[in-house]
C-alpha positions in Angstrom: 0.0 0.0 0.0 2.9 2.3 0.8 4.4 1.8 -2.6 1.1 2.6 -4.3 0.8 5.9 -2.4 4.4 6.8 -3.3 3.8 6.0 -6.9 0.7 8.2 -6.9 2.6 11.1 -5.4 5.3 10.7 -8.0 2.7 10.8 -10.8 1.1 13.9 -9.3 4.5 15.7 -9.1 5.2 14.7 -12.7 1.9 16.1 -13.9 2.3 19.3 -11.9 5.7 19.9 -13.4 4.3 19.3 -16.9 1.6 21.9 -16.4 4.2 24.4 -15.2 6.4 23.8 -18.2 3.4 24.2 -20.6 2.6 27.6 -19.0 6.2 28.8 -19.4 6.2 27.9 -23.1 3.6 30.6 -23.8 6.1 33.2 -22.5 8.8 32.3 -25.0 9.8 34.6 -27.8 8.4 32.5 -30.6 4.9 32.7 -29.2 5.2 36.5 -28.7 6.4 37.0 -32.3 3.6 34.9 -33.8 1.0 37.1 -32.1 2.2 40.4 -33.5 -0.3 42.7 -35.1 -0.6 42.5 -38.9 0.3 45.8 -40.5 -1.7 47.7 -43.1 -0.8 47.0 -46.7 -0.5 48.9 -49.9 -2.6 47.8 -52.8 0.5 46.0 -54.2 1.1 44.3 -50.8 -2.4 43.2 -50.5 -2.5 41.8 -54.1 0.7 39.8 -53.3 -0.8 38.5 -50.0 -4.0 37.4 -51.7 -2.3 36.0 -54.8 -4.2 38.2 -57.2 -3.4 41.1 -59.4 -3.6 44.8 -58.4 -6.3 45.2 -61.0 -8.4 42.5 -59.3 -8.1 44.3 -56.0 -9.3 47.6 -57.5 -12.1 45.9 -59.4 -13.4 44.1 -56.4 -13.1 47.1 -54.2 -15.0 49.3 -56.7 -17.7 46.7 -57.4 -18.4 45.3 -54.0 -19.9 47.0 -50.9 -17.2 47.2 -48.1 -18.5 44.2 -46.1 -18.6 42.1 -49.2 -15.0 43.2 -50.1 -13.9 42.2 -46.6 -15.5 38.8 -47.2 -13.9 38.4 -50.6 -10.5 39.1 -49.1 -11.2 36.5 -46.3 -11.8 34.0 -49.0 -8.5 34.7 -50.7 -6.3 35.2 -47.6 -4.5 32.1 -46.5 -5.0 33.2 -42.9 -8.7 34.0 -43.4 -8.0 37.7 -42.7 -10.4 40.3 -44.1 -9.1 43.6 -45.4 -10.8 47.0 -45.7 -9.6 50.1 -47.5 -9.1 53.3 -45.5 -9.4 56.4 -47.7 -7.5 58.6 -45.1 -4.4 56.4 -45.3 -4.7 54.9 -48.7 -3.9 51.5 -47.2 -5.7 48.2 -46.6 -6.2 47.4 -42.9 -6.8 43.9 -41.5 -10.2 43.1 -40.2 -10.7 40.0 -38.0 
């Protein structure tokens, strides 16, 4: 019985240490880099990201209402990110 109790304590210690290590891994630099904000893009930058021509970007932006343009971008973006055009900056800003 004593051996069983010792084995259970060892298993509990092991599991507790695993949880602590998992929590620490979220503080590493790789995780912090992967959560950086996506920067606004020029028309050329957005076209490259979406894998379409600059003309396709212009055409869709002019033909579609803004929410539909965002949805169109989401369908083209590998990360599923939507994009909207801001007149004041002349750039396309990410929309989650």
